[in-house]
Biotite code that builds the C-alpha atoms (Angstrom):
import biotite.structure as struc

atoms = struc.array([
    struc.Atom([100.536, 99.323, 136.790], chain_id="A", res_id=1, res_name="MET", atom_name="CA", element="C"),
    struc.Atom([98.773, 102.309, 135.250], chain_id="A", res_id=2, res_name="ARG", atom_name="CA", element="C"),
    struc.Atom([101.582, 104.591, 136.574], chain_id="A", res_id=3, res_name="HIS", atom_name="CA", element="C"),
    struc.Atom([104.178, 102.341, 135.082], chain_id="A", res_id=4, res_name="LEU", atom_name="CA", element="C"),
    struc.Atom([102.513, 102.500, 131.607], chain_id="A", res_id=5, res_name="ILE", atom_name="CA", element="C"),
    struc.Atom([102.338, 106.250, 131.804], chain_id="A", res_id=6, res_name="ILE", atom_name="CA", element="C"),
    struc.Atom([106.016, 106.409, 132.633], chain_id="A", res_id=7, res_name="ALA", atom_name="CA", element="C"),
    struc.Atom([106.884, 104.280, 129.697], chain_id="A", res_id=8, res_name="LEU", atom_name="CA", element="C"),
    struc.Atom([104.772, 106.336, 127.363], chain_id="A", res_id=9, res_name="ILE", atom_name="CA", element="C"),
    struc.Atom([106.539, 109.502, 128.495], chain_id="A", res_id=10, res_name="LEU", atom_name="CA", element="C"),
    struc.Atom([109.942, 107.857, 128.077], chain_id="A", res_id=11, res_name="THR", atom_name="CA", element="C"),
    struc.Atom([109.177, 106.623, 124.648], chain_id="A", res_id=12, res_name="LEU", atom_name="CA", element="C"),
    struc.Atom([107.686, 110.049, 123.595], chain_id="A", res_id=13, res_name="ALA", atom_name="CA", element="C"),
    struc.Atom([110.928, 111.680, 124.599], chain_id="A", res_id=14, res_name="ALA", atom_name="CA", element="C"),
    struc.Atom([113.003, 109.428, 122.344], chain_id="A", res_id=15, res_name="LEU", atom_name="CA", element="C"),
    struc.Atom([113.360, 110.174, 118.579], chain_id="A", res_id=16, res_name="PRO", atom_name="CA", element="C"),
    struc.Atom([111.877, 107.542, 116.349], chain_id="A", res_id=17, res_name="LEU", atom_name="CA", element="C"),
    struc.Atom([114.781, 106.014, 114.569], chain_id="A", res_id=18, res_name="GLN", atom_name="CA", element="C"),
    struc.Atom([114.637, 104.997, 110.859], chain_id="A", res_id=19, res_name="ALA", atom_name="CA", element="C"),
    struc.Atom([113.564, 101.302, 110.914], chain_id="A", res_id=20, res_name="GLN", atom_name="CA", element="C"),
    struc.Atom([112.378, 98.584, 108.678], chain_id="A", res_id=21, res_name="ASP", atom_name="CA", element="C"),
    struc.Atom([109.011, 97.100, 109.434], chain_id="A", res_id=22, res_name="THR", atom_name="CA", element="C"),
    struc.Atom([106.391, 95.085, 107.580], chain_id="A", res_id=23, res_name="ASP", atom_name="CA", element="C"),
    struc.Atom([103.473, 97.701, 107.563], chain_id="A", res_id=24, res_name="LEU", atom_name="CA", element="C"),
    struc.Atom([102.960, 101.480, 108.084], chain_id="A", res_id=25, res_name="GLU", atom_name="CA", element="C"),
    struc.Atom([99.321, 101.718, 109.209], chain_id="A", res_id=26, res_name="LEU", atom_name="CA", element="C"),
    struc.Atom([97.449, 104.914, 109.707], chain_id="A", res_id=27, res_name="VAL", atom_name="CA", element="C"),
    struc.Atom([94.201, 104.301, 111.788], chain_id="A", res_id=28, res_name="LEU", atom_name="CA", element="C"),
    struc.Atom([92.100, 107.157, 110.705], chain_id="A", res_id=29, res_name="MET", atom_name="CA", element="C"),
    struc.Atom([88.881, 107.287, 112.817], chain_id="A", res_id=30, res_name="ALA", atom_name="CA", element="C"),
    struc.Atom([85.806, 109.419, 112.274], chain_id="A", res_id=31, res_name="ASP", atom_name="CA", element="C"),
    struc.Atom([85.389, 112.137, 114.919], chain_id="A", res_id=32, res_name="ALA", atom_name="CA", element="C"),
    struc.Atom([83.084, 114.501, 112.960], chain_id="A", res_id=33, res_name="SER", atom_name="CA", element="C"),
    struc.Atom([79.953, 115.996, 114.395], chain_id="A", res_id=34, res_name="GLY", atom_name="CA", element="C"),
    struc.Atom([77.818, 112.927, 113.451], chain_id="A", res_id=35, res_name="SER", atom_name="CA", element="C"),
    struc.Atom([79.960, 110.885, 115.884], chain_id="A", res_id=36, res_name="ILE", atom_name="CA", element="C"),
    struc.Atom([78.598, 111.314, 119.381], chain_id="A", res_id=37, res_name="ASP", atom_name="CA", element="C"),
    struc.Atom([80.876, 111.124, 122.443], chain_id="A", res_id=38, res_name="PRO", atom_name="CA", element="C"),
    struc.Atom([79.948, 107.505, 123.195], chain_id="A", res_id=39, res_name="ASP", atom_name="CA", element="C"),
    struc.Atom([80.805, 106.506, 119.565], chain_id="A", res_id=40, res_name="GLU", atom_name="CA", element="C"),
    struc.Atom([84.099, 108.352, 119.810], chain_id="A", res_id=41, res_name="LEU", atom_name="CA", element="C"),
    struc.Atom([85.082, 106.305, 122.969], chain_id="A", res_id=42, res_name="LEU", atom_name="CA", element="C"),
    struc.Atom([83.612, 103.196, 121.364], chain_id="A", res_id=43, res_name="LEU", atom_name="CA", element="C"),
    struc.Atom([86.185, 103.563, 118.438], chain_id="A", res_id=44, res_name="GLN", atom_name="CA", element="C"),
    struc.Atom([89.027, 104.280, 120.680], chain_id="A", res_id=45, res_name="ARG", atom_name="CA", element="C"),
    struc.Atom([88.300, 101.410, 123.016], chain_id="A", res_id=46, res_name="ARG", atom_name="CA", element="C"),
    struc.Atom([87.475, 99.052, 120.164], chain_id="A", res_id=47, res_name="GLY", atom_name="CA", element="C"),
    struc.Atom([90.968, 99.715, 118.586], chain_id="A", res_id=48, res_name="TYR", atom_name="CA", element="C"),
    struc.Atom([92.627, 99.463, 121.932], chain_id="A", res_id=49, res_name="ALA", atom_name="CA", element="C"),
    struc.Atom([91.002, 96.148, 122.523], chain_id="A", res_id=50, res_name="GLN", atom_name="CA", element="C"),
    struc.Atom([91.837, 94.819, 119.058], chain_id="A", res_id=51, res_name="ALA", atom_name="CA", element="C"),
    struc.Atom([95.456, 95.943, 118.939], chain_id="A", res_id=52, res_name="ILE", atom_name="CA", element="C"),
    struc.Atom([96.183, 94.074, 122.173], chain_id="A", res_id=53, res_name="THR", atom_name="CA", element="C"),
    struc.Atom([94.297, 90.972, 121.176], chain_id="A", res_id=54, res_name="ASP", atom_name="CA", element="C"),
    struc.Atom([96.574, 87.781, 121.218], chain_id="A", res_id=55, res_name="PRO", atom_name="CA", element="C"),
    struc.Atom([95.330, 86.984, 117.639], chain_id="A", res_id=56, res_name="ASP", atom_name="CA", element="C"),
    struc.Atom([96.401, 90.436, 116.369], chain_id="A", res_id=57, res_name="VAL", atom_name="CA", element="C"),
    struc.Atom([99.792, 90.104, 118.201], chain_id="A", res_id=58, res_name="ILE", atom_name="CA", element="C"),
    struc.Atom([100.292, 86.657, 116.571], chain_id="A", res_id=59, res_name="ALA", atom_name="CA", element="C"),
    struc.Atom([99.605, 88.197, 113.073], chain_id="A", res_id=60, res_name="ALA", atom_name="CA", element="C"),
    struc.Atom([102.201, 90.863, 113.667], chain_id="A", res_id=61, res_name="ILE", atom_name="CA", element="C"),
    struc.Atom([104.760, 88.473, 114.832], chain_id="A", res_id=62, res_name="ARG", atom_name="CA", element="C"),
    struc.Atom([104.059, 86.243, 111.764], chain_id="A", res_id=63, res_name="ASP", atom_name="CA", element="C"),
    struc.Atom([104.999, 89.110, 109.269], chain_id="A", res_id=64, res_name="THR", atom_name="CA", element="C"),
    struc.Atom([108.319, 89.253, 107.526], chain_id="A", res_id=65, res_name="ALA", atom_name="CA", element="C"),
    struc.Atom([109.805, 91.697, 109.997], chain_id="A", res_id=66, res_name="TYR", atom_name="CA", element="C"),
    struc.Atom([107.839, 90.650, 113.129], chain_id="A", res_id=67, res_name="GLY", atom_name="CA", element="C"),
    struc.Atom([106.548, 94.186, 113.564], chain_id="A", res_id=68, res_name="SER", atom_name="CA", element="C"),
    struc.Atom([104.314, 96.923, 112.246], chain_id="A", res_id=69, res_name="ILE", atom_name="CA", element="C"),
    struc.Atom([104.193, 100.705, 112.755], chain_id="A", res_id=70, res_name="ALA", atom_name="CA", element="C"),
    struc.Atom([100.901, 102.320, 113.732], chain_id="A", res_id=71, res_name="VAL", atom_name="CA", element="C"),
    struc.Atom([99.479, 105.763, 114.374], chain_id="A", res_id=72, res_name="THR", atom_name="CA", element="C"),
    struc.Atom([95.891, 106.646, 115.464], chain_id="A", res_id=73, res_name="TYR", atom_name="CA", element="C"),
    struc.Atom([94.447, 109.740, 114.037], chain_id="A", res_id=74, res_name="VAL", atom_name="CA", element="C"),
    struc.Atom([90.895, 111.278, 114.373], chain_id="A", res_id=75, res_name="GLU", atom_name="CA", element="C"),
    struc.Atom([89.388, 113.369, 111.634], chain_id="A", res_id=76, res_name="TRP", atom_name="CA", element="C"),
    struc.Atom([86.685, 115.887, 111.118], chain_id="A", res_id=77, res_name="ALA", atom_name="CA", element="C"),
    struc.Atom([87.203, 119.399, 109.740], chain_id="A", res_id=78, res_name="ALA", atom_name="CA", element="C"),
    struc.Atom([90.678, 119.037, 111.075], chain_id="A", res_id=79, res_name="ASN", atom_name="CA", element="C"),
    struc.Atom([92.874, 116.023, 111.908], chain_id="A", res_id=80, res_name="GLN", atom_name="CA", element="C"),
    struc.Atom([94.328, 115.256, 115.293], chain_id="A", res_id=81, res_name="ALA", atom_name="CA", element="C"),
    struc.Atom([97.024, 112.669, 115.932], chain_id="A", res_id=82, res_name="VAL", atom_name="CA", element="C"),
    struc.Atom([95.941, 110.889, 119.217], chain_id="A", res_id=83, res_name="ILE", atom_name="CA", element="C"),
    struc.Atom([98.679, 108.256, 119.218], chain_id="A", res_id=84, res_name="VAL", atom_name="CA", element="C"),
    struc.Atom([101.921, 109.097, 117.411], chain_id="A", res_id=85, res_name="ASP", atom_name="CA", element="C"),
    struc.Atom([103.801, 106.483, 115.340], chain_id="A", res_id=86, res_name="TRP", atom_name="CA", element="C"),
    struc.Atom([104.749, 103.428, 117.381], chain_id="A", res_id=87, res_name="MET", atom_name="CA", element="C"),
    struc.Atom([106.488, 100.243, 116.434], chain_id="A", res_id=88, res_name="ARG", atom_name="CA", element="C"),
    struc.Atom([104.417, 97.238, 117.712], chain_id="A", res_id=89, res_name="ILE", atom_name="CA", element="C"),
    struc.Atom([106.207, 93.970, 117.977], chain_id="A", res_id=90, res_name="ASP", atom_name="CA", element="C"),
    struc.Atom([104.544, 92.273, 120.952], chain_id="A", res_id=91, res_name="GLY", atom_name="CA", element="C"),
    struc.Atom([102.039, 92.724, 123.760], chain_id="A", res_id=92, res_name="PRO", atom_name="CA", element="C"),
    struc.Atom([104.017, 95.261, 125.770], chain_id="A", res_id=93, res_name="GLU", atom_name="CA", element="C"),
    struc.Atom([104.268, 97.769, 122.892], chain_id="A", res_id=94, res_name="ALA", atom_name="CA", element="C"),
    struc.Atom([100.636, 97.087, 122.001], chain_id="A", res_id=95, res_name="ALA", atom_name="CA", element="C"),
    struc.Atom([99.568, 97.822, 125.647], chain_id="A", res_id=96, res_name="ALA", atom_name="CA", element="C"),
    struc.Atom([101.483, 101.162, 125.554], chain_id="A", res_id=97, res_name="ILE", atom_name="CA", element="C"),
    struc.Atom([99.703, 102.116, 122.317], chain_id="A", res_id=98, res_name="PHE", atom_name="CA", element="C"),
    struc.Atom([96.286, 101.055, 123.764], chain_id="A", res_id=99, res_name="ALA", atom_name="CA", element="C"),
    struc.Atom([96.821, 103.053, 127.017], chain_id="A", res_id=100, res_name="ALA", atom_name="CA", element="C"),
    struc.Atom([97.170, 106.300, 124.998], chain_id="A", res_id=101, res_name="GLN", atom_name="CA", element="C"),
    struc.Atom([93.655, 105.741, 123.580], chain_id="A", res_id=102, res_name="LEU", atom_name="CA", element="C"),
    struc.Atom([92.213, 105.754, 127.140], chain_id="A", res_id=103, res_name="ASP", atom_name="CA", element="C"),
    struc.Atom([91.360, 109.488, 126.960], chain_id="A", res_id=104, res_name="ASN", atom_name="CA", element="C"),
    struc.Atom([87.894, 111.117, 126.595], chain_id="A", res_id=105, res_name="PRO", atom_name="CA", element="C"),
    struc.Atom([89.181, 114.460, 125.137], chain_id="A", res_id=106, res_name="VAL", atom_name="CA", element="C"),
    struc.Atom([87.903, 115.211, 121.630], chain_id="A", res_id=107, res_name="ARG", atom_name="CA", element="C"),
    struc.Atom([90.491, 116.983, 119.553], chain_id="A", res_id=108, res_name="ARG", atom_name="CA", element="C"),
    struc.Atom([88.985, 116.758, 115.971], chain_id="A", res_id=109, res_name="ALA", atom_name="CA", element="C"),
    struc.Atom([85.811, 118.907, 115.482], chain_id="A", res_id=110, res_name="LEU", atom_name="CA", element="C"),
    struc.Atom([83.431, 120.014, 112.802], chain_id="A", res_id=111, res_name="GLY", atom_name="CA", element="C"),
    struc.Atom([82.049, 118.518, 109.551], chain_id="A", res_id=112, res_name="ARG", atom_name="CA", element="C"),
    struc.Atom([83.545, 116.039, 107.204], chain_id="A", res_id=113, res_name="ASN", atom_name="CA", element="C"),
    struc.Atom([86.720, 116.828, 105.307], chain_id="A", res_id=114, res_name="ALA", atom_name="CA", element="C"),
    struc.Atom([87.491, 113.410, 103.937], chain_id="A", res_id=115, res_name="ILE", atom_name="CA", element="C"),
    struc.Atom([89.898, 114.546, 101.178], chain_id="A", res_id=116, res_name="GLY", atom_name="CA", element="C"),
    struc.Atom([91.876, 116.538, 103.743], chain_id="A", res_id=117, res_name="ALA", atom_name="CA", element="C"),
    struc.Atom([91.990, 113.495, 106.056], chain_id="A", res_id=118, res_name="ALA", atom_name="CA", element="C"),
    struc.Atom([93.270, 111.154, 103.312], chain_id="A", res_id=119, res_name="LEU", atom_name="CA", element="C"),
    struc.Atom([95.939, 113.628, 102.459], chain_id="A", res_id=120, res_name="LEU", atom_name="CA", element="C"),
    struc.Atom([96.939, 114.009, 106.058], chain_id="A", res_id=121, res_name="ARG", atom_name="CA", element="C"),
    struc.Atom([97.350, 110.178, 106.281], chain_id="A", res_id=122, res_name="GLY", atom_name="CA", element="C"),
    struc.Atom([99.582, 110.350, 103.219], chain_id="A", res_id=123, res_name="LYS", atom_name="CA", element="C"),
    struc.Atom([101.642, 113.091, 104.851], chain_id="A", res_id=124, res_name="GLN", atom_name="CA", element="C"),
    struc.Atom([102.088, 111.099, 108.052], chain_id="A", res_id=125, res_name="LEU", atom_name="CA", element="C"),
    struc.Atom([103.308, 108.082, 106.143], chain_id="A", res_id=126, res_name="ILE", atom_name="CA", element="C"),
    struc.Atom([105.719, 110.091, 103.933], chain_id="A", res_id=127, res_name="GLU", atom_name="CA", element="C"),
    struc.Atom([107.220, 112.262, 106.621], chain_id="A", res_id=128, res_name="GLN", atom_name="CA", element="C"),
    struc.Atom([107.922, 109.601, 109.270], chain_id="A", res_id=129, res_name="ASN", atom_name="CA", element="C"),
    struc.Atom([111.253, 107.828, 109.776], chain_id="A", res_id=130, res_name="ASP", atom_name="CA", element="C"),
    struc.Atom([109.997, 104.344, 109.214], chain_id="A", res_id=131, res_name="ILE", atom_name="CA", element="C"),
    struc.Atom([110.616, 102.218, 106.116], chain_id="A", res_id=132, res_name="ASP", atom_name="CA", element="C"),
    struc.Atom([107.592, 99.965, 105.748], chain_id="A", res_id=133, res_name="GLY", atom_name="CA", element="C"),
    struc.Atom([107.270, 97.303, 103.199], chain_id="A", res_id=134, res_name="TRP", atom_name="CA", element="C"),
    struc.Atom([103.493, 98.054, 102.924], chain_id="A", res_id=135, res_name="ARG", atom_name="CA", element="C"),
    struc.Atom([101.687, 101.313, 103.591], chain_id="A", res_id=136, res_name="ARG", atom_name="CA", element="C"),
    struc.Atom([97.992, 101.518, 104.426], chain_id="A", res_id=137, res_name="VAL", atom_name="CA", element="C"),
    struc.Atom([95.434, 104.091, 105.610], chain_id="A", res_id=138, res_name="ILE", atom_name="CA", element="C"),
    struc.Atom([92.567, 102.420, 107.440], chain_id="A", res_id=139, res_name="ASP", atom_name="CA", element="C"),
    struc.Atom([89.764, 104.926, 107.118], chain_id="A", res_id=140, res_name="PHE", atom_name="CA", element="C"),
    struc.Atom([86.504, 104.862, 109.135], chain_id="A", res_id=141, res_name="SER", atom_name="CA", element="C"),
    struc.Atom([83.442, 107.015, 108.603], chain_id="A", res_id=142, res_name="GLY", atom_name="CA", element="C"),
    struc.Atom([79.634, 107.158, 108.582], chain_id="A", res_id=143, res_name="ASP", atom_name="CA", element="C"),
    struc.Atom([79.152, 108.967, 105.253], chain_id="A", res_id=144, res_name="SER", atom_name="CA", element="C"),
    struc.Atom([80.955, 110.031, 102.079], chain_id="A", res_id=145, res_name="VAL", atom_name="CA", element="C"),
    struc.Atom([80.020, 113.781, 102.475], chain_id="A", res_id=146, res_name="ASN", atom_name="CA", element="C"),
    struc.Atom([82.849, 116.232, 101.918], chain_id="A", res_id=147, res_name="ASN", atom_name="CA", element="C"),
    struc.Atom([82.181, 119.664, 103.150], chain_id="A", res_id=148, res_name="TRP", atom_name="CA", element="C"),
    struc.Atom([85.585, 121.345, 102.837], chain_id="A", res_id=149, res_name="SER", atom_name="CA", element="C"),
    struc.Atom([89.052, 121.033, 101.494], chain_id="A", res_id=150, res_name="GLY", atom_name="CA", element="C"),
    struc.Atom([90.200, 118.853, 98.648], chain_id="A", res_id=151, res_name="PRO", atom_name="CA", element="C"),
    struc.Atom([87.669, 116.533, 96.970], chain_id="A", res_id=152, res_name="THR", atom_name="CA", element="C"),
    struc.Atom([87.748, 112.867, 97.796], chain_id="A", res_id=153, res_name="ILE", atom_name="CA", element="C"),
    struc.Atom([88.543, 112.023, 94.165], chain_id="A", res_id=154, res_name="ALA", atom_name="CA", element="C"),
    struc.Atom([91.605, 114.186, 93.929], chain_id="A", res_id=155, res_name="GLU", atom_name="CA", element="C"),
    struc.Atom([92.893, 113.208, 97.438], chain_id="A", res_id=156, res_name="ALA", atom_name="CA", element="C"),
    struc.Atom([92.346, 109.532, 96.744], chain_id="A", res_id=157, res_name="ARG", atom_name="CA", element="C"),
    struc.Atom([94.197, 109.731, 93.448], chain_id="A", res_id=158, res_name="ALA", atom_name="CA", element="C"),
    struc.Atom([97.219, 111.356, 95.122], chain_id="A", res_id=159, res_name="GLN", atom_name="CA", element="C"),
    struc.Atom([97.275, 108.699, 97.890], chain_id="A", res_id=160, res_name="VAL", atom_name="CA", element="C"),
    struc.Atom([97.110, 105.912, 95.441], chain_id="A", res_id=161, res_name="LEU", atom_name="CA", element="C"),
    struc.Atom([99.726, 107.459, 93.157], chain_id="A", res_id=162, res_name="ALA", atom_name="CA", element="C"),
    struc.Atom([102.084, 107.419, 96.208], chain_id="A", res_id=163, res_name="ALA", atom_name="CA", element="C"),
    struc.Atom([101.656, 103.587, 96.503], chain_id="A", res_id=164, res_name="GLY", atom_name="CA", element="C"),
    struc.Atom([99.430, 103.803, 99.652], chain_id="A", res_id=165, res_name="ILE", atom_name="CA", element="C"),
    struc.Atom([96.478, 101.475, 99.992], chain_id="A", res_id=166, res_name="THR", atom_name="CA", element="C"),
    struc.Atom([93.190, 102.843, 101.452], chain_id="A", res_id=167, res_name="ILE", atom_name="CA", element="C"),
    struc.Atom([90.929, 100.338, 103.248], chain_id="A", res_id=168, res_name="ASN", atom_name="CA", element="C"),
    struc.Atom([87.453, 101.329, 104.589], chain_id="A", res_id=169, res_name="GLY", atom_name="CA", element="C"),
    struc.Atom([85.580, 100.739, 107.737], chain_id="A", res_id=170, res_name="LEU", atom_name="CA", element="C"),
    struc.Atom([82.112, 102.096, 107.029], chain_id="A", res_id=171, res_name="PRO", atom_name="CA", element="C"),
    struc.Atom([80.244, 102.926, 110.277], chain_id="A", res_id=172, res_name="LEU", atom_name="CA", element="C"),
    struc.Atom([76.564, 102.635, 110.749], chain_id="A", res_id=173, res_name="MET", atom_name="CA", element="C"),
    struc.Atom([76.294, 102.035, 114.390], chain_id="A", res_id=174, res_name="LEU", atom_name="CA", element="C"),
    struc.Atom([72.817, 103.373, 114.827], chain_id="A", res_id=175, res_name="ASN", atom_name="CA", element="C"),
    struc.Atom([71.173, 102.224, 111.588], chain_id="A", res_id=176, res_name="ASP", atom_name="CA", element="C"),
    struc.Atom([70.125, 99.092, 109.768], chain_id="A", res_id=177, res_name="ASP", atom_name="CA", element="C"),
    struc.Atom([72.127, 96.786, 107.492], chain_id="A", res_id=178, res_name="MET", atom_name="CA", element="C"),
    struc.Atom([70.429, 98.153, 104.414], chain_id="A", res_id=179, res_name="GLY", atom_name="CA", element="C"),
    struc.Atom([71.913, 101.628, 104.885], chain_id="A", res_id=180, res_name="ARG", atom_name="CA", element="C"),
    struc.Atom([75.238, 100.024, 105.959], chain_id="A", res_id=181, res_name="ALA", atom_name="CA", element="C"),
    struc.Atom([75.287, 98.181, 102.727], chain_id="A", res_id=182, res_name="ALA", atom_name="CA", element="C"),
    struc.Atom([74.715, 101.455, 100.778], chain_id="A", res_id=183, res_name="THR", atom_name="CA", element="C"),
    struc.Atom([77.526, 103.127, 102.646], chain_id="A", res_id=184, res_name="LEU", atom_name="CA", element="C"),
    struc.Atom([79.822, 100.158, 101.911], chain_id="A", res_id=185, res_name="GLU", atom_name="CA", element="C"),
    struc.Atom([79.059, 100.543, 98.257], chain_id="A", res_id=186, res_name="ALA", atom_name="CA", element="C"),
    struc.Atom([79.846, 104.177, 98.465], chain_id="A", res_id=187, res_name="ASN", atom_name="CA", element="C"),
    struc.Atom([83.147, 103.445, 100.154], chain_id="A", res_id=188, res_name="TYR", atom_name="CA", element="C"),
    struc.Atom([84.059, 100.871, 97.582], chain_id="A", res_id=189, res_name="ARG", atom_name="CA", element="C"),
    struc.Atom([83.343, 103.343, 94.755], chain_id="A", res_id=190, res_name="ASP", atom_name="CA", element="C"),
    struc.Atom([84.783, 106.499, 96.273], chain_id="A", res_id=191, res_name="GLN", atom_name="CA", element="C"),
    struc.Atom([87.208, 105.800, 99.113], chain_id="A", res_id=192, res_name="ILE", atom_name="CA", element="C"),
    struc.Atom([89.112, 102.570, 98.970], chain_id="A", res_id=193, res_name="ILE", atom_name="CA", element="C"),
    struc.Atom([91.894, 101.726, 96.472], chain_id="A", res_id=194, res_name="GLY", atom_name="CA", element="C"),
    struc.Atom([95.357, 100.211, 96.020], chain_id="A", res_id=195, res_name="GLY", atom_name="CA", element="C"),
    struc.Atom([96.748, 96.685, 96.276], chain_id="A", res_id=196, res_name="PRO", atom_name="CA", element="C"),
    struc.Atom([94.448, 94.366, 98.270], chain_id="A", res_id=197, res_name="ASN", atom_name="CA", element="C"),
    struc.Atom([92.097, 97.229, 99.270], chain_id="A", res_id=198, res_name="ALA", atom_name="CA", element="C"),
    struc.Atom([88.845, 96.182, 100.913], chain_id="A", res_id=199, res_name="PHE", atom_name="CA", element="C"),
    struc.Atom([85.947, 97.371, 103.109], chain_id="A", res_id=200, res_name="THR", atom_name="CA", element="C"),
    struc.Atom([84.707, 95.774, 106.245], chain_id="A", res_id=201, res_name="LEU", atom_name="CA", element="C"),
    struc.Atom([81.509, 97.472, 107.474], chain_id="A", res_id=202, res_name="PRO", atom_name="CA", element="C"),
    struc.Atom([80.086, 97.428, 110.997], chain_id="A", res_id=203, res_name="THR", atom_name="CA", element="C"),
    struc.Atom([76.539, 98.103, 111.958], chain_id="A", res_id=204, res_name="ALA", atom_name="CA", element="C"),
    struc.Atom([76.553, 97.104, 115.653], chain_id="A", res_id=205, res_name="SER", atom_name="CA", element="C"),
    struc.Atom([78.198, 98.656, 118.638], chain_id="A", res_id=206, res_name="ARG", atom_name="CA", element="C"),
    struc.Atom([78.509, 95.261, 120.188], chain_id="A", res_id=207, res_name="ASP", atom_name="CA", element="C"),
    struc.Atom([80.416, 93.804, 117.184], chain_id="A", res_id=208, res_name="ASP", atom_name="CA", element="C"),
    struc.Atom([82.713, 96.915, 116.751], chain_id="A", res_id=209, res_name="PHE", atom_name="CA", element="C"),
    struc.Atom([85.816, 95.595, 118.447], chain_id="A", res_id=210, res_name="ALA", atom_name="CA", element="C"),
    struc.Atom([85.450, 92.209, 116.715], chain_id="A", res_id=211, res_name="ALA", atom_name="CA", element="C"),
    struc.Atom([85.167, 93.933, 113.327], chain_id="A", res_id=212, res_name="ALA", atom_name="CA", element="C"),
    struc.Atom([88.216, 96.015, 114.068], chain_id="A", res_id=213, res_name="VAL", atom_name="CA", element="C"),
    struc.Atom([90.151, 92.910, 115.150], chain_id="A", res_id=214, res_name="LYS", atom_name="CA", element="C"),
    struc.Atom([89.318, 91.083, 111.920], chain_id="A", res_id=215, res_name="ARG", atom_name="CA", element="C"),
    struc.Atom([90.270, 94.186, 109.880], chain_id="A", res_id=216, res_name="LYS", atom_name="CA", element="C"),
    struc.Atom([93.565, 94.504, 111.637], chain_id="A", res_id=217, res_name="LEU", atom_name="CA", element="C"),
    struc.Atom([94.474, 90.873, 111.062], chain_id="A", res_id=218, res_name="ILE", atom_name="CA", element="C"),
    struc.Atom([93.653, 91.135, 107.415], chain_id="A", res_id=219, res_name="LEU", atom_name="CA", element="C"),
    struc.Atom([95.655, 94.322, 106.958], chain_id="A", res_id=220, res_name="GLU", atom_name="CA", element="C"),
    struc.Atom([98.595, 92.939, 108.970], chain_id="A", res_id=221, res_name="ILE", atom_name="CA", element="C"),
    struc.Atom([98.491, 89.722, 106.929], chain_id="A", res_id=222, res_name="SER", atom_name="CA", element="C"),
    struc.Atom([98.188, 91.457, 103.692], chain_id="A", res_id=223, res_name="GLY", atom_name="CA", element="C"),
    struc.Atom([94.952, 89.646, 102.918], chain_id="A", res_id=224, res_name="LEU", atom_name="CA", element="C"),
    struc.Atom([91.368, 90.640, 101.780], chain_id="A", res_id=225, res_name="VAL", atom_name="CA", element="C"),
    struc.Atom([88.220, 89.031, 103.247], chain_id="A", res_id=226, res_name="PRO", atom_name="CA", element="C"),
    struc.Atom([87.542, 86.639, 100.307], chain_id="A", res_id=227, res_name="ASP", atom_name="CA", element="C"),
    struc.Atom([91.160, 85.390, 100.210], chain_id="A", res_id=228, res_name="ARG", atom_name="CA", element="C"),
    struc.Atom([91.209, 84.896, 104.015], chain_id="A", res_id=229, res_name="ALA", atom_name="CA", element="C"),
    struc.Atom([88.103, 82.793, 103.733], chain_id="A", res_id=230, res_name="LEU", atom_name="CA", element="C"),
    struc.Atom([89.605, 80.727, 100.881], chain_id="A", res_id=231, res_name="ALA", atom_name="CA", element="C"),
    struc.Atom([92.784, 80.052, 102.917], chain_id="A", res_id=232, res_name="LEU", atom_name="CA", element="C"),
    struc.Atom([90.598, 78.804, 105.781], chain_id="A", res_id=233, res_name="ARG", atom_name="CA", element="C"),
    struc.Atom([88.609, 76.383, 103.633], chain_id="A", res_id=234, res_name="ASP", atom_name="CA", element="C"),
])
């Protein structure tokens, strides 16, 4: 089965991505800076792999106007590395292929935080692909709002929002208490997120990481924010 998935990946990678309509263009921008240890790097990759293949996430994708989304997975530090290139996901088979590409221990983004550069890289990936998405979102994870090089967060954020791209936040405090996680979430609300329906969804537990990512993906795919999703369930 693994050999079949790898063969499918290689076949798809060799094909040009044709211009296509889809509901959402989603950049999963995961923290790989020096404060993220190897276990946390793999935790993020495996959490996203588990979430993107979850039946509830697939159901949310199929319930969109186009029945599909386009996703890329990028890790950021001082540089940015595309781990999984743009893929159109419209069901469990495509989701499994996407997830299989995250099963890789190699670290390709290194160094200290360059958040502004990472946000602008997400914008570039959206604007230079061949996909016509109805909505465009950068899903940004990180464990601080330090910015050691490159453009400032404020100027990069302004450019991203001016392009009509929403930035959502996944504040990571996997080795800390909820008090510091709340502070980080407040910093993300003030400095990182923005655009239509922007929201943060913090996680302070390794055990709950995949569940938090699943919830965040469902909200982003459905075009909801946490408060509105709760209201719809009541």
